[in-house]
MIDOSE-1310 file (N, C-alpha, C; in nm, 2 decimals, decimal comma, always signed):
residues 261
mski	-0,98/+11,31/+4,91/-0,99/+11,25/+5,03/-1,03/+11,12/+5,01; -0,93/+11,02/+5,09/-0,93/+10,88/+5,06/-1,07/+10,82/+5,12; -1,11/+10,72/+5,06/-1,25/+10,67/+5,08/-1,22/+10,55/+5,16; -1,31/+10,56/+5,27/-1,28/+10,42/+5,38/-1,45/+10,40/+5,37
vpet	-1,49/+10,28/+5,35/-1,62/+10,23/+5,35/-1,69/+10,22/+5,51; -1,80/+10,20/+5,51/-1,87/+10,17/+5,65/-1,83/+10,04/+5,71; -1,82/+10,02/+5,84/-1,78/+9,91/+5,91/-1,84/+9,77/+5,84; -1,96/+9,78/+5,81/-2,02/+9,64/+5,77/-2,04/+9,62/+5,61
evly	-2,02/+9,70/+5,56/-2,03/+9,72/+5,40/-1,92/+9,62/+5,34; -1,98/+9,52/+5,25/-1,90/+9,39/+5,17/-1,87/+9,47/+5,04; -1,75/+9,46/+5,01/-1,71/+9,52/+4,89/-1,73/+9,43/+4,79; -1,76/+9,47/+4,66/-1,85/+9,39/+4,56/-1,74/+9,28/+4,49
higl	-1,59/+9,30/+4,50/-1,51/+9,21/+4,43/-1,43/+9,13/+4,52; -1,39/+9,18/+4,66/-1,30/+9,10/+4,75/-1,39/+9,05/+4,85; -1,52/+9,08/+4,86/-1,62/+9,03/+4,93/-1,60/+9,02/+5,09; -1,53/+9,12/+5,12/-1,47/+9,17/+5,27/-1,53/+9,31/+5,33
srem	-1,54/+9,33/+5,43/-1,58/+9,44/+5,50/-1,50/+9,48/+5,62; -1,47/+9,59/+5,63/-1,39/+9,63/+5,77/-1,42/+9,54/+5,87; -1,52/+9,51/+5,91/-1,57/+9,44/+6,03/-1,49/+9,31/+6,01; -1,51/+9,26/+5,89/-1,46/+9,11/+5,89/-1,31/+9,08/+5,90
ikga	-1,22/+9,17/+5,88/-1,07/+9,17/+5,91/-1,02/+9,22/+6,03; -1,12/+9,27/+6,10/-1,07/+9,27/+6,24/-0,95/+9,37/+6,27; -0,93/+9,52/+6,20/-0,87/+9,56/+6,22/-0,71/+9,57/+6,16; -0,72/+9,45/+6,06/-0,58/+9,42/+6,00/-0,54/+9,54/+5,91
kyvv	-0,39/+9,57/+5,89/-0,35/+9,67/+5,83/-0,27/+9,61/+5,73; -0,22/+9,47/+5,74/-0,14/+9,42/+5,65/-0,22/+9,31/+5,57; -0,19/+9,31/+5,43/-0,23/+9,18/+5,35/-0,12/+9,13/+5,27; -0,13/+9,00/+5,29/-0,03/+8,91/+5,21/-0,10/+8,88/+5,06
lpgd	-0,06/+8,88/+4,94/-0,11/+8,86/+4,82/-0,05/+8,77/+4,73; -0,07/+8,64/+4,77/-0,05/+8,54/+4,65/-0,14/+8,56/+4,53; -0,10/+8,51/+4,42/-0,19/+8,53/+4,28/-0,29/+8,41/+4,30; -0,24/+8,28/+4,34/-0,33/+8,16/+4,32/-0,41/+8,15/+4,43
pgrv	-0,55/+8,14/+4,42/-0,65/+8,12/+4,55/-0,63/+7,97/+4,59; -0,56/+7,89/+4,53/-0,51/+7,76/+4,59/-0,42/+7,78/+4,70; -0,36/+7,87/+4,69/-0,24/+7,88/+4,78/-0,27/+7,94/+4,93; -0,39/+8,01/+4,93/-0,43/+8,12/+5,04/-0,41/+8,05/+5,17
emia	-0,48/+7,92/+5,17/-0,50/+7,86/+5,32/-0,36/+7,82/+5,34; -0,32/+7,73/+5,25/-0,16/+7,71/+5,30/-0,06/+7,82/+5,36; -0,06/+7,92/+5,30/+0,03/+8,05/+5,35/-0,05/+8,09/+5,47; -0,19/+8,12/+5,49/-0,27/+8,13/+5,62/-0,22/+8,06/+5,75
rqmd	-0,23/+7,92/+5,72/-0,21/+7,84/+5,81/-0,07/+7,81/+5,86; +0,00/+7,83/+5,78/+0,16/+7,82/+5,81/+0,20/+7,95/+5,90; +0,12/+8,07/+5,88/+0,13/+8,17/+5,98/+0,05/+8,14/+6,12; -0,06/+8,08/+6,08/-0,13/+8,08/+6,21/-0,22/+7,95/+6,20
enav	-0,20/+7,85/+6,27/-0,27/+7,69/+6,23/-0,44/+7,71/+6,24; -0,47/+7,83/+6,32/-0,62/+7,87/+6,36/-0,66/+7,99/+6,27; -0,58/+7,99/+6,14/-0,66/+8,09/+6,03/-0,78/+8,05/+6,01; -0,88/+8,15/+5,98/-1,01/+8,15/+5,94/-1,01/+8,18/+5,81
hlat	-1,10/+8,11/+5,74/-1,15/+8,13/+5,57/-1,25/+8,26/+5,60; -1,24/+8,37/+5,53/-1,34/+8,48/+5,53/-1,42/+8,47/+5,42; -1,38/+8,48/+5,30/-1,45/+8,48/+5,20/-1,37/+8,43/+5,05; -1,48/+8,37/+4,96/-1,43/+8,35/+4,83/-1,51/+8,39/+4,73
nrey	-1,45/+8,47/+4,65/-1,54/+8,55/+4,55/-1,45/+8,61/+4,42; -1,48/+8,51/+4,30/-1,39/+8,53/+4,18/-1,25/+8,50/+4,23; -1,17/+8,55/+4,19/-1,02/+8,53/+4,22/-0,98/+8,54/+4,35; -1,06/+8,61/+4,42/-1,03/+8,66/+4,55/-1,08/+8,56/+4,68
tsyl	-0,98/+8,49/+4,74/-0,99/+8,40/+4,84/-0,94/+8,46/+4,95; -0,99/+8,47/+5,07/-0,92/+8,55/+5,18/-0,93/+8,44/+5,32; -0,85/+8,45/+5,39/-0,82/+8,39/+5,51/-0,77/+8,51/+5,63; -0,81/+8,52/+5,74/-0,74/+8,60/+5,82/-0,67/+8,52/+5,94
ayvn	-0,54/+8,57/+5,94/-0,45/+8,47/+6,05/-0,41/+8,59/+6,14; -0,32/+8,56/+6,24/-0,28/+8,65/+6,36/-0,13/+8,60/+6,37; -0,05/+8,68/+6,35/+0,11/+8,67/+6,37/+0,15/+8,74/+6,47; +0,21/+8,68/+6,59/+0,23/+8,75/+6,73/+0,11/+8,85/+6,77
eipv	-0,02/+8,80/+6,76/-0,13/+8,88/+6,79/-0,17/+8,99/+6,68; -0,08/+9,00/+6,58/-0,12/+9,12/+6,48/-0,22/+9,03/+6,35; -0,35/+9,10/+6,35/-0,41/+9,03/+6,25/-0,36/+9,07/+6,12; -0,36/+8,96/+6,04/-0,27/+8,98/+5,90/-0,41/+8,90/+5,79
lvcs	-0,45/+9,00/+5,69/-0,53/+8,93/+5,57/-0,43/+8,88/+5,48; -0,50/+8,76/+5,44/-0,42/+8,69/+5,33/-0,51/+8,67/+5,20; -0,51/+8,70/+5,11/-0,61/+8,69/+5,00/-0,53/+8,68/+4,86; -0,59/+8,61/+4,78/-0,52/+8,62/+4,66/-0,57/+8,71/+4,56
tgmg	-0,51/+8,73/+4,42/-0,54/+8,84/+4,33/-0,58/+8,76/+4,20; -0,54/+8,66/+4,19/-0,53/+8,60/+4,05/-0,42/+8,65/+3,98; -0,40/+8,62/+3,86/-0,27/+8,66/+3,77/-0,30/+8,79/+3,67; -0,20/+8,87/+3,73/-0,17/+8,98/+3,63/-0,23/+9,12/+3,69
gpsv	-0,21/+9,23/+3,65/-0,22/+9,35/+3,71/-0,39/+9,40/+3,72; -0,45/+9,36/+3,62/-0,60/+9,44/+3,64/-0,67/+9,40/+3,81; -0,65/+9,24/+3,80/-0,72/+9,22/+3,94/-0,62/+9,26/+4,04; -0,51/+9,29/+4,03/-0,43/+9,36/+4,14/-0,46/+9,49/+4,17
gigv	-0,48/+9,54/+4,06/-0,54/+9,67/+4,09/-0,71/+9,70/+4,14; -0,78/+9,63/+4,12/-0,89/+9,62/+4,18/-0,89/+9,58/+4,29; -0,80/+9,47/+4,36/-0,78/+9,44/+4,49/-0,74/+9,53/+4,57; -0,61/+9,62/+4,55/-0,57/+9,75/+4,60/-0,65/+9,84/+4,64
eefa	-0,75/+9,87/+4,53/-0,85/+9,98/+4,60/-0,92/+9,91/+4,68; -1,01/+9,81/+4,70/-1,09/+9,75/+4,78/-1,02/+9,73/+4,90; -0,90/+9,67/+4,91/-0,84/+9,66/+5,03/-0,82/+9,78/+5,10; -0,77/+9,90/+5,04/-0,75/+10,01/+5,10/-0,87/+10,09/+5,12
migi	-0,99/+10,04/+5,08/-1,12/+10,11/+5,13/-1,17/+10,04/+5,25; -1,11/+9,93/+5,31/-1,14/+9,86/+5,41/-1,03/+9,90/+5,53; -0,93/+9,93/+5,51/-0,82/+9,98/+5,57/-0,68/+9,94/+5,57; -0,66/+9,85/+5,48/-0,53/+9,79/+5,44/-0,46/+9,89/+5,42
qnfi	-0,33/+9,90/+5,47/-0,23/+10,00/+5,45/-0,09/+9,93/+5,41; -0,07/+9,82/+5,43/+0,06/+9,75/+5,38/+0,04/+9,63/+5,30; +0,09/+9,61/+5,19/+0,06/+9,51/+5,10/+0,19/+9,43/+5,06; +0,20/+9,29/+5,09/+0,30/+9,22/+5,05/+0,27/+9,12/+4,95
rigt	+0,33/+9,11/+4,83/+0,31/+9,01/+4,73/+0,40/+8,91/+4,73; +0,35/+8,76/+4,75/+0,42/+8,67/+4,75/+0,39/+8,57/+4,64; +0,51/+8,53/+4,58/+0,51/+8,44/+4,46/+0,58/+8,37/+4,41; +0,58/+8,30/+4,29/+0,68/+8,25/+4,22/+0,73/+8,31/+4,09
cgai	+0,84/+8,31/+4,08/+0,90/+8,38/+3,94/+1,00/+8,29/+3,87; +1,03/+8,34/+3,77/+1,13/+8,27/+3,69/+1,26/+8,38/+3,70; +1,38/+8,33/+3,72/+1,51/+8,39/+3,74/+1,54/+8,40/+3,61; +1,65/+8,53/+3,59/+1,69/+8,55/+3,46/+1,84/+8,58/+3,48
qkni	+1,90/+8,57/+3,59/+2,05/+8,56/+3,60/+2,07/+8,42/+3,66; +2,23/+8,42/+3,59/+2,30/+8,29/+3,62/+2,31/+8,24/+3,78; +2,34/+8,35/+3,86/+2,36/+8,31/+3,98/+2,27/+8,29/+4,09; +2,16/+8,29/+4,04/+2,01/+8,26/+4,12/+1,99/+8,11/+4,10
elgd	+1,98/+8,07/+4,21/+1,96/+7,92/+4,24/+1,79/+7,88/+4,25; +1,75/+7,77/+4,20/+1,60/+7,72/+4,24/+1,62/+7,75/+4,39; +1,47/+7,79/+4,42/+1,46/+7,80/+4,57/+1,47/+7,91/+4,61; +1,59/+7,98/+4,56/+1,62/+8,12/+4,63/+1,50/+8,20/+4,64
liit	+1,51/+8,32/+4,72/+1,40/+8,42/+4,73/+1,46/+8,54/+4,65; +1,38/+8,61/+4,61/+1,41/+8,75/+4,52/+1,31/+8,85/+4,59; +1,37/+8,94/+4,65/+1,28/+9,04/+4,72/+1,30/+9,18/+4,63; +1,20/+9,21/+4,57/+1,20/+9,32/+4,45/+1,19/+9,47/+4,54
saav	+1,28/+9,54/+4,47/+1,32/+9,67/+4,52/+1,23/+9,79/+4,44; +1,25/+9,74/+4,31/+1,16/+9,81/+4,20/+1,12/+9,72/+4,08; +1,04/+9,76/+4,00/+0,98/+9,69/+3,91/+0,98/+9,74/+3,75; +1,01/+9,68/+3,63/+1,01/+9,75/+3,51/+0,85/+9,72/+3,47
rleg	+0,79/+9,83/+3,43/+0,66/+9,85/+3,40/+0,62/+9,78/+3,27; +0,62/+9,64/+3,25/+0,59/+9,60/+3,13/+0,43/+9,55/+3,10; +0,37/+9,61/+3,20/+0,21/+9,61/+3,18/+0,13/+9,74/+3,18; +0,03/+9,71/+3,16/-0,06/+9,82/+3,14/-0,15/+9,89/+3,22
tslh	-0,16/+9,82/+3,33/-0,27/+9,87/+3,43/-0,24/+9,98/+3,52; -0,10/+9,97/+3,55/-0,02/+10,09/+3,62/-0,03/+10,24/+3,52; -0,04/+10,23/+3,41/-0,07/+10,34/+3,32/-0,20/+10,40/+3,36; -0,31/+10,33/+3,38/-0,41/+10,39/+3,43/-0,42/+10,50/+3,57
yapq	-0,29/+10,47/+3,63/-0,28/+10,54/+3,77/-0,17/+10,65/+3,73; -0,06/+10,64/+3,64/+0,05/+10,72/+3,64/+0,11/+10,69/+3,53; +0,19/+10,81/+3,47/+0,25/+10,78/+3,32/+0,37/+10,72/+3,34; +0,40/+10,65/+3,22/+0,51/+10,57/+3,19/+0,65/+10,61/+3,28
eypa	+0,66/+10,74/+3,28/+0,79/+10,76/+3,35/+0,79/+10,77/+3,50; +0,68/+10,73/+3,54/+0,66/+10,72/+3,71/+0,71/+10,59/+3,75; +0,80/+10,60/+3,83/+0,86/+10,47/+3,88/+0,79/+10,38/+3,95; +0,81/+10,24/+3,92/+0,75/+10,13/+4,02/+0,84/+10,09/+4,12
vsnf	+0,81/+10,14/+4,24/+0,93/+10,13/+4,34/+0,87/+10,06/+4,49; +0,90/+9,97/+4,55/+0,86/+9,93/+4,66/+0,89/+10,02/+4,77; +0,81/+10,01/+4,90/+0,83/+10,09/+5,00/+0,97/+10,06/+5,06; +1,03/+10,16/+5,09/+1,19/+10,08/+5,15/+1,17/+10,03/+5,28
sltq	+1,12/+10,09/+5,38/+1,12/+10,03/+5,51/+1,04/+9,89/+5,52; +0,93/+9,87/+5,44/+0,87/+9,76/+5,44/+0,97/+9,66/+5,37; +1,01/+9,68/+5,25/+1,11/+9,59/+5,19/+1,24/+9,56/+5,27; +1,29/+9,67/+5,34/+1,39/+9,63/+5,45/+1,38/+9,54/+5,54
slve	+1,24/+9,54/+5,59/+1,19/+9,43/+5,69/+1,22/+9,29/+5,64; +1,15/+9,29/+5,52/+1,19/+9,15/+5,43/+1,34/+9,12/+5,42; +1,40/+9,22/+5,39/+1,57/+9,18/+5,37/+1,63/+9,14/+5,52; +1,59/+9,22/+5,61/+1,66/+9,20/+5,76/+1,61/+9,04/+5,81
asne	+1,46/+9,01/+5,78/+1,42/+8,88/+5,83/+1,50/+8,78/+5,75; +1,50/+8,80/+5,60/+1,59/+8,68/+5,52/+1,73/+8,68/+5,59; +1,79/+8,78/+5,62/+1,93/+8,77/+5,70/+1,93/+8,69/+5,81; +1,83/+8,72/+5,88/+1,83/+8,66/+6,03/+1,81/+8,52/+6,02
lkva	+1,72/+8,48/+5,94/+1,69/+8,35/+5,92/+1,75/+8,27/+5,84; +1,88/+8,34/+5,76/+2,00/+8,27/+5,69/+1,91/+8,21/+5,56; +1,85/+8,27/+5,50/+1,76/+8,20/+5,38/+1,84/+8,28/+5,26; +1,87/+8,22/+5,16/+1,92/+8,27/+5,05/+1,84/+8,37/+4,96
hhvg	+1,87/+8,47/+4,95/+1,81/+8,57/+4,89/+1,88/+8,67/+4,80; +1,81/+8,76/+4,71/+1,88/+8,84/+4,61/+1,77/+8,95/+4,62; +1,82/+9,08/+4,63/+1,75/+9,20/+4,62/+1,78/+9,28/+4,49; +1,66/+9,33/+4,43/+1,67/+9,41/+4,30/+1,58/+9,40/+4,21
itas	+1,57/+9,42/+4,10/+1,48/+9,47/+4,01/+1,42/+9,37/+3,94; +1,28/+9,36/+3,92/+1,17/+9,26/+3,86/+1,14/+9,33/+3,75; +1,10/+9,25/+3,65/+1,05/+9,30/+3,52/+0,91/+9,22/+3,52; +0,78/+9,32/+3,54/+0,65/+9,28/+3,54/+0,57/+9,27/+3,42
sdtf	+0,55/+9,16/+3,36/+0,48/+9,14/+3,22/+0,34/+9,15/+3,23; +0,23/+9,15/+3,15/+0,12/+9,14/+3,12/+0,09/+9,00/+3,08; +0,19/+8,94/+2,99/+0,20/+8,81/+2,96/+0,27/+8,74/+3,00; +0,24/+8,59/+2,99/+0,34/+8,50/+3,05/+0,43/+8,44/+2,94
fpgq	+0,39/+8,46/+2,81/+0,45/+8,41/+2,69/+0,54/+8,50/+2,62; +0,48/+8,61/+2,53/+0,57/+8,69/+2,45/+0,62/+8,80/+2,52; +0,56/+8,84/+2,63/+0,63/+8,95/+2,73/+0,74/+8,90/+2,78; +0,73/+8,78/+2,84/+0,88/+8,73/+2,90/+0,97/+8,66/+2,79
eryd	+0,92/+8,70/+2,68/+1,03/+8,63/+2,55/+1,04/+8,47/+2,57; +0,91/+8,42/+2,59/+0,91/+8,26/+2,57/+0,85/+8,21/+2,45; +0,95/+8,12/+2,40/+0,89/+8,07/+2,26/+0,84/+7,93/+2,29; +0,83/+7,90/+2,40/+0,76/+7,74/+2,43/+0,60/+7,77/+2,45
sysg	+0,53/+7,85/+2,35/+0,42/+7,89/+2,38/+0,35/+7,80/+2,24; +0,20/+7,80/+2,23/+0,12/+7,76/+2,14/+0,17/+7,79/+1,97; +0,20/+7,92/+1,95/+0,25/+7,96/+1,84/+0,39/+7,97/+1,82; +0,46/+7,98/+1,91/+0,60/+8,02/+1,93/+0,63/+8,14/+1,88
yvrr	+0,55/+8,25/+1,85/+0,54/+8,38/+1,82/+0,57/+8,47/+1,91; +0,67/+8,55/+1,91/+0,70/+8,67/+2,00/+0,73/+8,77/+1,91; +0,63/+8,90/+1,93/+0,66/+9,00/+1,84/+0,79/+9,08/+1,84; +0,82/+9,15/+1,74/+0,97/+9,19/+1,75/+1,01/+9,29/+1,84
hfqg	+0,89/+9,37/+1,91/+0,96/+9,47/+2,00/+0,99/+9,38/+2,14; +0,97/+9,26/+2,14/+0,99/+9,19/+2,25/+1,13/+9,05/+2,21; +1,16/+9,05/+2,11/+1,26/+8,95/+2,07/+1,40/+9,03/+2,10; +1,46/+8,94/+2,18/+1,61/+9,01/+2,23/+1,59/+9,05/+2,37
smde	+1,47/+9,08/+2,41/+1,44/+9,15/+2,55/+1,49/+9,11/+2,67; +1,49/+8,98/+2,68/+1,54/+8,89/+2,81/+1,68/+8,95/+2,80; +1,75/+8,94/+2,71/+1,91/+8,97/+2,70/+1,94/+9,10/+2,76; +1,84/+9,19/+2,71/+1,85/+9,32/+2,73/+1,81/+9,35/+2,90
wqql	+1,73/+9,27/+2,97/+1,68/+9,29/+3,10/+1,83/+9,24/+3,18; +1,86/+9,12/+3,12/+1,99/+9,06/+3,18/+2,13/+9,14/+3,20; +2,12/+9,22/+3,10/+2,24/+9,32/+3,08/+2,21/+9,43/+3,17; +2,09/+9,48/+3,20/+2,03/+9,59/+3,29/+2,03/+9,54/+3,43
nvln	+2,07/+9,43/+3,44/+2,08/+9,37/+3,57/+1,92/+9,35/+3,66; +1,85/+9,32/+3,55/+1,71/+9,28/+3,61/+1,71/+9,12/+3,66; +1,66/+9,09/+3,76/+1,66/+8,96/+3,82/+1,57/+8,85/+3,80; +1,44/+8,89/+3,76/+1,35/+8,79/+3,73/+1,23/+8,85/+3,65
feme	+1,15/+8,75/+3,60/+1,02/+8,79/+3,55/+0,89/+8,75/+3,65; +0,81/+8,83/+3,67/+0,66/+8,78/+3,74/+0,56/+8,90/+3,66; +0,45/+8,89/+3,72/+0,31/+8,97/+3,64/+0,27/+9,07/+3,73; +0,31/+9,09/+3,86/+0,21/+9,17/+3,94/+0,28/+9,29/+4,03
aatl	+0,42/+9,30/+4,04/+0,48/+9,38/+4,12/+0,46/+9,53/+4,08; +0,48/+9,54/+3,95/+0,47/+9,71/+3,90/+0,35/+9,75/+3,92; +0,24/+9,67/+3,91/+0,11/+9,74/+3,91/+0,08/+9,77/+4,06; +0,13/+9,68/+4,15/+0,10/+9,69/+4,31/+0,19/+9,81/+4,34
ftic	+0,32/+9,83/+4,32/+0,41/+9,92/+4,34/+0,38/+10,06/+4,30; +0,33/+10,08/+4,17/+0,27/+10,19/+4,12/+0,14/+10,25/+4,19; +0,03/+10,17/+4,21/-0,08/+10,23/+4,25/-0,04/+10,26/+4,41; +0,01/+10,17/+4,50/+0,03/+10,19/+4,61/+0,10/+10,33/+4,65
svfk	+0,23/+10,35/+4,57/+0,28/+10,46/+4,56/+0,21/+10,58/+4,57; +0,11/+10,59/+4,44/+0,01/+10,69/+4,41/-0,09/+10,70/+4,53; -0,09/+10,60/+4,59/-0,23/+10,62/+4,71/-0,16/+10,64/+4,83; -0,01/+10,66/+4,86/+0,07/+10,65/+4,98/+0,04/+10,55/+5,06
lraa	+0,04/+10,42/+5,00/+0,02/+10,31/+5,08/+0,16/+10,24/+5,06; +0,18/+10,13/+5,14/+0,30/+10,06/+5,12/+0,32/+9,93/+5,08; +0,41/+9,91/+4,98/+0,41/+9,76/+4,92/+0,54/+9,72/+4,92; +0,54/+9,58/+4,91/+0,66/+9,52/+4,88/+0,62/+9,38/+4,83
cics	+0,74/+9,30/+4,79/+0,73/+9,17/+4,71/+0,83/+9,08/+4,75; +0,79/+8,95/+4,75/+0,90/+8,85/+4,78/+0,85/+8,72/+4,71; +0,93/+8,67/+4,61/+0,91/+8,56/+4,53/+0,99/+8,45/+4,57; +0,95/+8,33/+4,51/+1,04/+8,22/+4,51/+1,08/+8,19/+4,37
aian	+1,19/+8,16/+4,32/+1,26/+8,13/+4,18/+1,25/+7,99/+4,16; +1,13/+7,96/+4,09/+1,11/+7,80/+4,05/+1,14/+7,77/+3,93; +1,23/+7,86/+3,86/+1,29/+7,85/+3,71/+1,40/+7,92/+3,72; +1,53/+7,89/+3,64/+1,61/+8,00/+3,61/+1,65/+7,96/+3,45
rtks	+1,60/+8,08/+3,40/+1,58/+8,04/+3,23/+1,69/+8,06/+3,19; +1,80/+8,08/+3,24/+1,94/+8,07/+3,17/+1,97/+7,93/+3,16; +1,90/+7,83/+3,23/+1,93/+7,71/+3,22/+1,82/+7,62/+3,15; +1,67/+7,66/+3,17/+1,57/+7,59/+3,16/+1,44/+7,68/+3,14
etpd	+1,37/+7,65/+3,04/+1,25/+7,74/+3,06/+1,14/+7,63/+3,14; +1,18/+7,54/+3,19/+1,04/+7,47/+3,27/+1,07/+7,48/+3,40; +0,94/+7,52/+3,46/+0,94/+7,54/+3,63/+0,96/+7,42/+3,66; +1,04/+7,43/+3,78/+1,07/+7,30/+3,86/+1,03/+7,34/+4,00
ksky	+0,94/+7,23/+4,03/+0,88/+7,27/+4,20/+0,94/+7,17/+4,30; +1,05/+7,12/+4,25/+1,12/+7,04/+4,35/+1,17/+7,12/+4,50; +1,17/+7,24/+4,49/+1,23/+7,33/+4,57/+1,12/+7,41/+4,63; +1,00/+7,38/+4,58/+0,89/+7,48/+4,60/+0,84/+7,48/+4,74
aesm	+0,80/+7,36/+4,80/+0,76/+7,37/+4,91/+0,85/+7,45/+5,04; +0,97/+7,41/+5,03/+1,07/+7,44/+5,10/+1,10/+7,61/+5,10; +1,09/+7,66/+4,98/+1,11/+7,81/+4,95/+1,01/+7,88/+5,00; +0,87/+7,84/+4,97/+0,74/+7,91/+5,00/+0,75/+7,91/+5,14
anci	+0,78/+7,80/+5,22/+0,80/+7,78/+5,35/+0,88/+7,89/+5,41; +0,98/+7,91/+5,35/+1,08/+8,05/+5,38/+1,04/+8,16/+5,37; +0,96/+8,15/+5,25/+0,89/+8,31/+5,23/+0,81/+8,36/+5,32; +0,73/+8,25/+5,36/+0,62/+8,25/+5,47/+0,67/+8,31/+5,61
kvia	+0,79/+8,23/+5,65/+0,85/+8,27/+5,76/+0,90/+8,39/+5,76; +0,95/+8,44/+5,65/+1,03/+8,59/+5,64/+0,92/+8,69/+5,63; +0,78/+8,66/+5,58/+0,69/+8,77/+5,57/+0,68/+8,80/+5,73; +0,64/+8,67/+5,79/+0,56/+8,68/+5,92/+0,68/+8,77/+6,03
dait	+0,80/+8,72/+6,02/+0,89/+8,81/+6,09/+0,90/+8,94/+6,07; +0,90/+8,98/+5,92/+0,91/+9,13/+5,85/+0,80/+9,18/+5,92; +0,65/+9,13/+5,93/+0,57/+9,22/+5,97/+0,56/+9,23/+6,12; +0,61/+9,14/+6,16/+0,61/+9,17/+6,33/+0,73/+9,28/+6,36
adna	+0,84/+9,27/+6,31/+0,95/+9,37/+6,31/+0,89/+9,52/+6,26; +0,83/+9,51/+6,16/+0,78/+9,65/+6,09/+0,65/+9,70/+6,17; +0,57/+9,59/+6,24/+0,44/+9,66/+6,30/+0,51/+9,71/+6,45; +0,63/+9,67/+6,49/+0,68/+9,71/+6,63/+0,76/+9,84/+6,64
r	+0,79/+9,88/+6,48/+0,86/+10,02/+6,48/+0,78/+10,13/+6,50
């Protein structure tokens, strides 16, 4: 039996109650608390701050009269897992991750959007919910709404598999770290993922997809490529504002279309 908490109960980590989110069924999930207000206000200039607790900063926006929660999760799977549990308890059913990522295929340009169909589980949180053999897949219809919105807006985008790592440095085979050390298990791994047609690295999608699938919730992920690691290891934010604005427009249109179905 799924647990839905009383209307006014404020949950410990996210600092939100069912009453506060005004019936919202969609949540947009950036990692960075500092991005929440910008995302919410681009959706709705009258978006309202709800709570700030730990890594979870939240705003309530309205997209074509649809209440949409925007809440940060911090970086990595564990805080995403806590968030999904508590968001579900207050009635959220649809989860859309928005973020930045490093592309690993040569044809992906800086600022292009990557819509994730499935994720490689290079993280540990999802193993607390399902065995390794269980796939981390996005919800088809919610993901298709993002694809259709991207096509309609004529935004450059790619659809495919993401690798979700628990670490930014060794798990993504980065040698530009403090020590430069990458354990043997990950040495050569980026080349292997490229050969397997993985598009990008990020840190949250696999956890989100696995838990939402287990809970019969719907999840999708759209990210802006701010680096292409076939050319440079250094993130380039020159296209960041434009690409994030595109992400937000795509999400708003996708939510509108999805809600109308």
